[in-house]
VEXDREN-2710 file (C-alpha; in Angstrom, 1 decimal):
% VEXDREN-2710
k/r/px/py/pz
1/MET/80.4/4.2/90.9
2/ALA/83.7/3.6/89.1
3/ASP/84.9/0.1/88.8
4/THR/88.1/-0.2/91.0
5/SER/88.5/-3.9/91.2
6/THR/91.7/-5.5/89.5
7/PRO/91.4/-7.8/86.7
8/ALA/92.3/-10.8/88.8
9/GLU/89.5/-9.9/91.2
10/ARG/87.0/-9.5/88.4
11/SER/88.2/-12.7/86.9
12/GLY/87.3/-14.5/90.4
13/HIS/83.7/-13.3/90.0
14/MET/83.2/-14.0/86.4
15/ARG/82.8/-17.8/86.5
16/ASP/85.8/-18.3/84.1
17/GLN/84.5/-15.2/81.9
18/HIS/81.2/-16.6/80.6
19/GLN/78.8/-14.8/82.9
20/ALA/79.0/-11.1/81.4
21/THR/75.6/-9.4/81.6
22/ARG/74.0/-6.9/79.6
23/ARG/74.2/-3.4/81.3
24/PRO/72.6/-0.2/80.3
25/GLU/74.2/1.9/77.2
26/THR/74.8/4.9/79.9
27/LEU/77.3/2.7/81.7
28/ALA/79.4/2.0/78.7
29/GLY/82.1/4.5/79.6
30/ARG/85.3/4.4/77.9
31/GLY/85.4/1.3/75.8
32/PHE/86.4/0.1/72.1
33/TYR/83.3/-1.8/70.8
34/LEU/84.1/-3.6/67.6
35/GLY/80.4/-4.2/66.7
36/SER/79.9/-0.6/65.9
37/MET/83.2/0.7/64.4
38/LEU/82.3/0.1/60.7
39/ARG/78.8/1.9/61.0
40/GLU/80.3/4.7/62.8
41/ALA/83.0/5.1/60.0
42/ALA/80.4/4.8/57.3
43/ASP/78.4/7.6/58.9
44/ARG/81.4/9.8/59.5
45/HIS/83.1/9.3/56.2
46/GLY/80.6/8.0/53.6
47/PRO/81.7/5.7/50.8
48/VAL/85.6/5.4/51.4
49/PHE/86.8/2.5/49.2
50/VAL/87.7/-0.9/50.7
51/THR/89.6/-3.4/48.2
52/LEU/90.0/-7.1/48.9
53/ASP/92.2/-9.5/47.1
54/ARG/89.5/-12.2/47.2
55/PRO/85.6/-12.1/47.7
56/LEU/84.0/-12.5/50.9
57/ASP/82.9/-16.1/51.7
58/VAL/79.8/-14.8/53.4
59/ASN/78.8/-13.0/50.3
60/PRO/81.0/-13.6/47.3
61/ALA/78.5/-11.7/44.9
62/LEU/79.8/-8.4/46.4
63/GLY/83.2/-8.9/44.6
64/THR/86.3/-7.2/45.7
65/ASP/85.6/-3.4/45.5
66/LEU/83.6/-2.4/48.4
67/THR/83.2/0.7/50.6
68/TYR/82.6/1.5/54.4
69/PRO/78.9/1.5/54.0
70/VAL/79.0/-1.8/52.2
71/LEU/80.9/-3.5/54.8
72/ALA/78.8/-2.0/57.6
73/ASP/75.7/-3.3/56.0
74/VAL/77.2/-6.7/55.9
75/VAL/78.0/-6.6/59.5
76/ASP/74.5/-5.5/60.4
77/GLU/72.9/-8.2/58.1
78/LEU/75.2/-10.9/59.6
79/SER/74.0/-9.9/63.1
80/GLY/70.5/-10.2/62.1
81/ARG/71.3/-13.9/60.9
82/LEU/73.1/-14.7/64.1
83/TRP/70.3/-13.2/66.2
84/GLU/67.6/-15.2/64.4
85/ALA/69.7/-18.4/64.9
86/GLY/69.6/-17.7/68.5
87/VAL/72.8/-16.1/69.5
88/ARG/72.4/-14.0/72.5
89/PRO/74.4/-11.3/74.6
90/SER/77.3/-12.7/76.5
91/GLU/77.4/-16.1/74.7
92/GLN/80.8/-17.0/73.4
93/VAL/80.9/-17.4/69.6
94/VAL/83.9/-19.2/68.1
95/VAL/85.0/-18.0/64.6
96/HIS/87.3/-20.6/63.0
97/LYS/87.2/-20.7/59.2
98/THR/89.2/-20.5/56.1
99/ASP/91.4/-17.4/56.2
100/ASN/89.5/-14.4/54.6
101/VAL/88.2/-10.8/55.5
102/ASP/85.0/-12.1/56.5
103/ILE/86.6/-13.3/59.7
104/VAL/86.6/-9.6/60.7
105/LEU/82.9/-8.9/59.5
106/LEU/81.7/-12.1/61.4
107/THR/83.7/-10.9/64.5
108/CYS/81.9/-7.4/64.4
109/ALA/78.6/-9.0/63.9
110/VAL/79.1/-11.1/66.9
111/SER/80.3/-8.2/69.0
112/ARG/77.3/-6.0/67.7
113/ILE/74.7/-8.1/69.5
114/GLY/76.7/-8.3/72.7
115/ALA/78.0/-11.8/72.3
116/VAL/81.8/-12.6/72.8
117/PRO/83.8/-13.4/69.6
118/VAL/86.4/-16.3/70.2
119/LEU/89.0/-16.0/67.5
120/LEU/90.7/-19.1/66.5
121/SER/93.5/-19.1/64.0
122/PRO/92.7/-20.8/60.7
123/GLY/96.1/-22.4/60.9
124/LEU/95.5/-24.2/64.1
125/ALA/95.6/-28.0/64.1
126/GLY/92.3/-29.9/64.7
127/PRO/93.5/-31.5/68.1
128/VAL/94.6/-27.8/69.3
129/VAL/91.1/-26.5/68.4
130/GLY/89.3/-29.3/70.3
131/GLN/91.3/-28.4/73.5
132/LEU/90.6/-24.8/73.3
133/LEU/87.0/-25.5/72.7
134/GLU/87.1/-27.6/76.0
135/ARG/88.2/-24.3/77.9
136/LEU/85.0/-22.6/76.7
137/HIS/81.5/-22.6/78.1
138/LYS/79.4/-24.4/75.4
139/PRO/80.2/-21.9/72.7
140/TRP/78.5/-21.4/69.2
141/LEU/81.0/-22.4/66.1
142/ILE/81.0/-20.5/62.9
143/THR/83.2/-22.4/60.4
144/ASP/83.0/-23.8/56.8
145/ARG/83.3/-27.1/54.8
146/ALA/87.1/-26.8/54.5
147/LYS/87.6/-26.9/58.3
148/LEU/84.9/-29.4/59.1
149/GLU/86.0/-31.9/56.4
150/GLY/89.7/-31.1/57.2
151/PRO/91.3/-30.3/60.4
152/LEU/88.1/-30.6/62.5
153/ASN/87.0/-33.9/60.8
154/ASP/88.4/-36.1/63.7
155/VAL/87.4/-33.7/66.6
156/GLU/84.2/-34.7/68.4
157/LEU/82.3/-31.5/68.2
158/THR/79.1/-32.8/70.0
159/GLY/79.3/-31.8/73.7
160/LEU/81.9/-29.2/72.9
161/VAL/79.8/-26.6/71.1
162/ARG/76.2/-25.5/71.3
163/ARG/75.6/-25.3/67.6
164/THR/77.7/-25.2/64.5
165/LEU/76.9/-22.6/61.8
166/SER/78.6/-22.7/58.4
167/VAL/79.2/-19.7/56.0
168/ASP/78.8/-22.4/53.1
169/ASP/77.1/-25.6/52.6
170/ALA/79.2/-27.7/55.0
171/PRO/77.4/-31.0/55.9
172/GLY/76.5/-31.3/59.5
173/ALA/76.2/-27.7/60.1
174/GLU/73.7/-24.9/59.7
175/PRO/74.2/-22.7/56.9
176/LEU/74.0/-19.1/57.8
177/ARG/72.2/-18.3/54.6
178/LYS/69.2/-20.2/56.3
179/TYR/68.6/-17.0/58.3
180/ALA/69.1/-14.4/55.3
181/GLY/66.7/-11.5/55.4
182/ALA/66.3/-11.6/59.1
183/GLU/65.5/-8.3/60.8
184/THR/68.7/-6.4/62.1
185/PRO/68.4/-6.3/65.8
186/ALA/69.3/-3.4/68.0
187/ALA/72.9/-3.0/69.0
188/VAL/74.1/-4.3/72.4
189/ARG/76.8/-3.2/74.3
190/LEU/78.3/-4.9/77.3
191/HIS/79.7/-3.2/80.4
192/PRO/83.3/-1.8/79.6
193/ARG/84.8/-4.2/82.1
194/ASP/83.0/-7.3/80.8
195/PRO/84.6/-9.9/78.4
196/SER/84.1/-8.7/74.9
197/LEU/86.7/-10.7/72.8
198/ILE/88.9/-13.7/73.4
199/THR/91.9/-14.3/71.2
200/HIS/94.8/-16.7/71.8
201/SER/98.5/-16.4/72.2
202/SER/100.9/-17.5/69.6
203/GLY/101.4/-20.8/71.1
204/THR/105.2/-20.9/70.2
205/THR/106.0/-22.7/73.4
206/GLY/102.9/-25.1/73.5
207/LEU/99.2/-25.0/73.7
208/PRO/98.1/-21.4/73.0
209/LYS/96.5/-19.5/75.9
210/LEU/93.1/-17.9/75.6
211/ALA/93.4/-14.2/76.3
212/VAL/90.3/-12.5/77.4
213/HIS/89.9/-8.8/76.5
214/CYS/87.2/-6.1/77.6
215/PRO/86.1/-2.9/75.8
216/ASN/88.1/-0.8/78.5
217/THR/91.4/-2.5/78.0
218/MET/91.0/-2.5/74.3
219/TRP/90.2/1.4/74.6
220/ASN/93.5/1.8/76.5
221/ARG/95.4/0.1/73.6
222/LEU/93.4/2.2/70.9
223/VAL/94.1/5.8/72.1
224/PRO/98.1/5.7/72.0
225/GLN/97.7/4.1/68.6
226/LYS/95.4/6.8/67.3
227/ALA/98.1/9.4/68.4
228/MET/100.7/7.4/66.5
229/GLY/98.3/7.3/63.5
230/TRP/97.7/11.1/63.3
231/PRO/100.6/11.9/61.1
232/THR/99.3/9.5/58.3
233/ARG/95.5/10.2/58.7
234/GLY/93.5/9.6/55.6
235/GLU/96.5/7.8/53.7
236/THR/95.5/4.7/51.9
237/ALA/96.5/1.8/53.9
238/ALA/97.4/-1.7/52.7
239/LEU/97.2/-4.5/55.5
240/HIS/98.1/-8.1/55.6
241/MET/97.6/-9.3/59.2
242/SER/96.2/-12.1/61.0
243/PHE/92.4/-11.5/61.2
244/VAL/92.3/-13.3/64.7
245/HIS/94.8/-11.1/66.2
246/SER/93.7/-8.1/68.5
247/ARG/96.4/-5.9/66.9
248/PHE/94.4/-6.0/63.7
249/TYR/91.3/-4.7/65.2
250/HIS/93.0/-1.8/66.8
251/LEU/94.9/-0.9/63.6
252/LEU/91.5/-1.1/61.9
253/GLY/89.8/1.1/64.7
254/VAL/92.7/3.9/63.9
255/LEU/92.1/3.7/60.3
256/LEU/88.5/3.9/60.2
257/HIS/88.5/6.8/62.6
258/PHE/90.6/8.7/60.1
259/GLY/88.8/7.5/57.1
260/SER/91.7/5.8/55.3
261/PRO/90.9/3.8/52.1
262/LEU/91.8/0.2/52.7
263/VAL/93.3/-2.7/51.0
264/LEU/93.0/-5.9/52.8
265/ILE/95.2/-8.5/51.6
266/THR/94.9/-12.4/52.4
267/ASP/97.5/-13.9/50.0
268/PRO/100.8/-12.3/50.8
269/GLU/102.8/-13.8/47.8
270/PRO/104.7/-11.0/46.0
271/ALA/103.2/-11.9/42.5
272/ASN/99.8/-11.0/43.9
273/VAL/100.5/-8.2/46.3
274/GLY/102.8/-6.2/43.8
275/PRO/100.3/-5.6/41.1
276/LEU/97.7/-4.7/44.0
277/LEU/100.0/-2.2/45.7
278/ALA/101.1/-0.7/42.5
279/ARG/97.4/0.0/41.3
280/HIS/96.4/1.6/44.8
281/ARG/99.8/3.1/45.8
282/PRO/99.3/3.0/49.6
283/GLY/100.8/5.4/52.1
284/ILE/100.6/3.0/55.0
285/VAL/101.8/-0.7/54.8
286/GLU/101.5/-3.1/57.9
287/THR/102.2/-6.8/57.9
288/HIS/104.3/-9.3/60.0
289/PRO/108.0/-9.1/60.1
290/ASN/108.5/-12.3/58.3
291/THR/106.2/-11.1/55.6
292/PHE/108.0/-7.8/55.1
293/VAL/111.2/-10.1/54.6
294/LEU/109.2/-11.7/51.7
295/TRP/108.2/-8.3/50.6
296/GLU/111.7/-7.0/50.2
297/GLU/111.1/-8.5/46.6
298/LEU/108.7/-5.6/46.0
299/ALA/111.4/-3.0/46.6
300/ASP/112.1/-2.9/42.7
301/ALA/109.2/-4.8/41.3
302/PRO/107.3/-3.4/38.3
303/GLY/105.2/-0.4/38.9
304/ALA/107.1/0.5/42.0
305/PRO/104.5/-0.7/44.4
306/LEU/106.1/0.7/47.5
307/ALA/107.1/4.0/46.1
308/ARG/104.1/6.1/47.9
309/VAL/104.8/4.4/51.2
310/ARG/105.0/7.1/54.1
311/SER/104.7/4.8/56.9
312/TYR/105.5/0.9/57.6
313/GLY/104.2/-0.8/60.7
314/SER/105.7/-3.7/62.2
315/THR/104.7/-5.7/65.2
316/PHE/104.3/-9.3/66.6
317/ASP/108.1/-9.9/66.5
318/ALA/111.4/-8.2/65.9
319/ILE/112.3/-7.0/62.4
320/HIS/115.6/-7.4/60.8
321/PRO/117.4/-4.1/60.2
322/ARG/118.3/-5.2/56.6
323/THR/114.6/-5.5/55.9
324/VAL/114.0/-2.0/57.4
325/GLN/116.5/-0.3/55.1
326/ARG/115.3/-2.1/51.9
327/LEU/111.5/-1.1/52.7
328/LEU/112.6/2.6/53.4
329/ASP/114.8/2.9/50.4
330/ALA/111.9/1.6/48.3
331/SER/109.9/4.6/49.0
332/GLY/109.9/7.6/47.0
333/ARG/108.4/9.8/49.6
334/ARG/110.8/12.4/51.2
335/SER/110.9/11.1/54.7
336/PRO/109.3/7.7/55.2
337/TRP/109.5/5.9/58.4
338/LEU/108.9/2.6/59.9
339/ILE/107.2/2.2/63.4
340/GLN/108.1/-0.8/65.4
341/LEU/105.8/-2.1/68.2
342/TYR/106.9/-4.4/71.0
343/GLY/104.4/-6.2/73.0
344/GLN/102.1/-9.2/73.3
345/SER/98.5/-10.4/72.8
346/GLU/98.1/-10.1/76.5
347/THR/99.5/-6.6/76.9
348/GLY/99.1/-4.7/73.5
349/PRO/102.1/-2.7/72.6
350/VAL/104.1/-1.6/75.6
351/ALA/107.2/0.0/73.7
352/PHE/107.7/1.7/70.5
353/GLN/110.4/3.2/68.2
354/TRP/110.6/4.9/64.9
355/PHE/113.1/4.2/62.0
356/THR/114.0/6.7/59.4
357/ARG/116.5/6.1/56.5
358/ARG/119.2/7.7/58.5
359/SER/118.6/5.9/61.7
360/ALA/117.9/2.5/60.0
361/ALA/121.5/2.6/58.5
362/ARG/122.9/2.5/61.9
363/ALA/120.2/0.8/64.0
364/ASP/120.7/-1.7/66.7
365/GLY/118.2/-4.5/65.7
366/ARG/117.9/-5.4/69.4
367/ARG/116.5/-1.9/70.4
368/VAL/112.8/-2.0/70.7
369/GLY/112.3/1.5/72.1
370/ILE/110.7/3.1/75.0
371/GLY/107.5/2.8/77.0
372/ILE/104.3/4.6/75.6
373/PRO/104.1/7.7/77.9
374/GLY/100.9/7.9/79.9
375/PHE/99.9/4.4/79.1
376/THR/102.8/1.8/79.7
377/ARG/106.1/1.5/81.8
378/VAL/108.9/-1.2/81.1
379/ARG/111.5/-2.3/83.3
380/VAL/114.2/-5.1/83.6
381/ALA/114.2/-7.1/86.6
382/ASP/116.0/-10.0/88.4
383/GLU/114.7/-13.4/89.4
384/ASP/113.4/-11.8/92.6
385/GLY/111.5/-9.0/90.9
386/ARG/113.9/-6.3/91.8
387/ARG/114.8/-3.7/88.9
388/VAL/118.4/-4.1/87.8
389/ARG/120.9/-1.5/86.9
390/PRO/121.1/0.0/83.3
391/GLY/123.0/-2.3/81.0
392/ALA/122.5/-5.4/83.2
393/PRO/120.4/-8.2/81.5
394/GLY/117.2/-9.4/83.1
395/ARG/113.6/-10.3/82.7
396/ILE/111.6/-7.7/80.7
397/GLU/108.4/-6.6/82.6
398/ALA/105.7/-4.1/81.8
399/ARG/102.8/-2.4/83.4
400/THR/100.0/-1.3/81.1
401/ARG/96.2/-0.5/81.4
402/GLY/95.6/-2.4/78.3
403/ARG/96.3/-5.8/79.9
404/ILE/93.9/-8.6/79.4
405/LEU/91.4/-9.5/82.1
406/THR/92.7/-13.2/82.6
407/TYR/93.6/-16.4/80.7
408/LEU/90.4/-18.5/80.3
409/GLY/90.5/-21.7/81.9
410/ALA/94.0/-20.9/83.3
411/ARG/93.6/-18.2/85.8
412/GLU/96.3/-19.6/87.8
413/ARG/98.8/-19.1/84.9
414/TYR/97.6/-15.5/84.6
415/LEU/98.3/-14.9/88.3
416/ARG/101.7/-16.3/88.0
417/GLN/102.5/-13.9/85.3
418/LEU/101.8/-10.9/87.8
419/ASP/104.5/-9.5/90.3
420/GLY/103.3/-6.7/92.1
421/GLY/101.3/-5.6/89.0
422/TRP/104.2/-6.1/86.6
423/TRP/103.5/-8.4/83.7
424/GLN/106.4/-10.7/82.7
425/MET/106.9/-10.5/78.8
426/GLY/108.8/-13.9/78.7
427/ASP/111.8/-12.1/77.2
428/MET/115.2/-11.3/78.4
429/GLY/116.8/-7.9/77.6
430/TYR/118.3/-4.7/79.4
431/GLN/117.7/-1.0/79.5
432/SER/120.0/1.9/78.6
433/ARG/120.6/4.8/81.2
434/TRP/117.9/6.7/79.3
435/GLY/115.3/3.9/79.4
436/ALA/115.8/2.5/76.0
437/LEU/114.8/-1.2/75.9
438/TYR/116.9/-3.8/74.2
439/LEU/115.8/-7.3/73.5
440/ILE/118.2/-10.1/74.0
441/ASP/116.1/-13.4/73.5
442/ARG/113.0/-15.1/74.6
443/GLU/113.8/-16.5/78.0
444/ILE/113.0/-20.1/76.9
445/ASP/115.1/-20.0/73.8
446/GLN/118.4/-18.9/75.5
447/ILE/121.7/-20.7/74.8
448/ASP/124.7/-20.5/77.1
449/SER/127.1/-20.1/74.4
450/VAL/125.5/-17.3/72.5
451/HIS/124.8/-13.9/74.1
452/SER/121.8/-13.2/71.8
453/ASN/120.5/-15.5/69.2
454/LEU/118.6/-12.8/67.6
455/GLU/121.5/-10.5/67.3
456/VAL/123.4/-13.3/65.5
457/GLU/120.4/-13.7/63.2
458/ASP/120.4/-9.9/62.4
459/THR/124.1/-10.1/61.5
460/LEU/123.6/-13.0/59.3
461/MET/120.6/-11.4/57.5
462/SER/122.6/-8.4/56.8
463/ARG/125.7/-10.4/55.6
464/LEU/123.9/-13.0/53.3
465/GLU/121.4/-11.2/51.1
466/GLU/120.3/-14.4/49.8
467/LEU/118.8/-15.5/53.2
468/ARG/115.0/-15.6/53.5
469/GLU/115.4/-16.6/57.2
470/VAL/117.8/-17.8/59.7
471/VAL/116.7/-19.1/63.0
472/ILE/119.4/-20.4/65.7
473/VAL/117.9/-22.8/68.2
474/PRO/119.3/-25.2/70.8
475/GLY/120.2/-28.7/69.4
476/VAL/120.1/-32.0/71.2
477/ASP/123.1/-31.0/73.4
478/ARG/121.9/-27.3/73.8
479/GLU/124.5/-26.4/70.9
480/PRO/123.4/-23.6/68.7
481/VAL/122.0/-25.0/65.4
482/PRO/121.4/-22.6/62.6
483/VAL/118.3/-23.3/60.4
484/VAL/118.4/-21.4/57.0
485/CYS/116.0/-20.7/54.4
486/VAL/117.6/-19.4/51.1
487/ARG/115.5/-17.2/48.5
488/GLY/114.4/-19.3/45.6
489/GLU/115.2/-22.6/47.4
490/ARG/118.8/-22.4/46.1
491/PRO/121.4/-24.3/47.7
492/LEU/123.3/-22.5/50.4
493/ASP/126.8/-21.3/49.5
494/LEU/128.8/-22.9/52.4
495/ARG/131.8/-20.7/51.5
496/ARG/129.9/-17.6/51.9
497/TRP/128.3/-18.9/55.1
498/ARG/131.7/-19.7/56.6
499/GLU/132.9/-16.1/55.9
500/ALA/129.9/-14.6/57.3
501/THR/130.1/-16.6/60.6
502/ALA/133.9/-16.5/61.0
503/ASP/133.7/-13.9/63.9
504/LEU/130.4/-15.2/65.5
505/PRO/130.0/-17.8/68.1
506/THR/130.7/-21.4/67.2
507/MET/127.7/-23.1/65.9
508/ALA/126.8/-26.5/64.3
509/GLU/126.6/-26.9/60.6
510/PRO/123.6/-25.0/59.2
511/ARG/120.5/-27.0/58.4
512/GLN/118.8/-25.8/55.2
513/TRP/115.1/-25.9/55.2
514/ARG/112.4/-24.5/52.8
515/PHE/110.6/-21.7/54.4
516/GLU/107.3/-23.4/54.2
517/GLU/108.7/-26.2/56.4
518/LEU/109.3/-23.8/59.3
519/PRO/106.5/-24.3/61.9
520/MET/104.9/-20.8/62.4
521/THR/102.1/-19.1/64.1
522/SER/99.2/-17.2/62.3
523/THR/101.4/-14.1/62.4
524/TRP/104.4/-16.0/61.0
525/LYS/106.3/-16.1/64.1
526/VAL/108.7/-19.0/64.1
527/LYS/108.1/-21.7/66.8
528/ARG/111.6/-22.2/67.8
529/VAL/110.7/-24.8/70.4
530/GLU/108.9/-26.9/67.8
531/ILE/112.2/-26.7/65.6
532/THR/114.1/-27.9/68.5
533/ARG/111.8/-30.9/69.0
534/MET/111.8/-31.7/65.3
535/LEU/115.7/-31.7/65.2
536/THR/115.8/-33.8/68.5
537/GLU/113.6/-36.3/66.8
538/SER/115.5/-36.4/63.7
539/ALA/118.7/-37.0/65.6
540/ARG/116.9/-40.0/67.4
541/THR/115.7/-41.4/64.2
END
């Protein structure tokens, strides 16, 4: 019988998401299963190359030039170690280690034996990790020496986790290599509506929320993304993305399906990325919007690293029109494009749009596209949940079959997000008569004297090429305060700044920070609320 229960109903029967059960393979139905995707790709396409910019921590001897079958073998072997260690289906396994591609392989290995990967960003502070562990049900922890002796040093793990496994020789943890050579167990697939992956929200407004995914909702995100990937099937793809974000796994699923060679990047610095891309000449490039700003330097770098790019992908946050134009102009392909996806960890992409050289030149950076036909719907509503007229500002809401099951340990917050099945995105915006969605600001970031902080930021980035980033946040008295980062850490030219802001809303004097000083999430999304807090504390001091 088909499962017709709602995510909220199911969450009430899952004892906070840790009682998923093993079901027969025949009931798997429509689901996206991480544990099998590398083996399926290896069987379908053979030895397609995969290049890394640093060796795997779980097996550094393999080097950086690998293939689909090699990665599939690593996943199988790791799943054998985990099974031998005692990990069983439906148990939660936290992966929190130094950033590297083996986060992906450990995730797939955990999934392969029917356990539930819980992906915590390498950038989280120790106390935050401790609070998130409290919301889980006695999970396993896979980590390393750098985390245990660093951020986790002051976190009392005893009582929070079942056992701690390490990818290296971290004291106080069992090394995974202890179980090397273990027999590879049979693959396990959970029911498509059982929890299969837990990620966390960006945490831009406070403690991140744990989002619970299942194979069925992940499948509903994967299918439209496969359709979008069809025009570039088989092209070499270079990716620098958060390995703990669900978007990475969907994109990887698309690329593996089409047999694309992969270049997986951990270090985004142009000095590292430029030669790597120049050597492999990717046709697909995807990273975070703020990384794309950094990669504007690659537009005229030696070896023309972006010359063969046919498609850029941008998600996680809005991207500046200036950056879009520079990226597209750097490609030597006849008609390159950039596809922008708008969504959340909780929903997956709910709207999309394409930029070409011609459209980027006249693009409105606030336009984030239209809903994905057959999969998502978007609307703008007032405070009472009623759709507003075209052009009127309101709260952006979405309906999608890719929505998460619940928030782990915070079910009431999940239910508050729903209004008749519509999910509140937390953004303010408006729609045109033809349904195009325009983003104004995050609801929490709005400033009364500025119509749209994001629009002003786009304008400044276009007028001042020396800017690496500009963020406008409310100050102590809710006045707009621009925080700017200049390329090369040069002093901001105040004369040019005043000329660029002459016709813009009145703002406080700019505060120049180093880019590395900006508080960011794992996807390089700026934590605006945290900047406001820092400015307030500074003013009090």
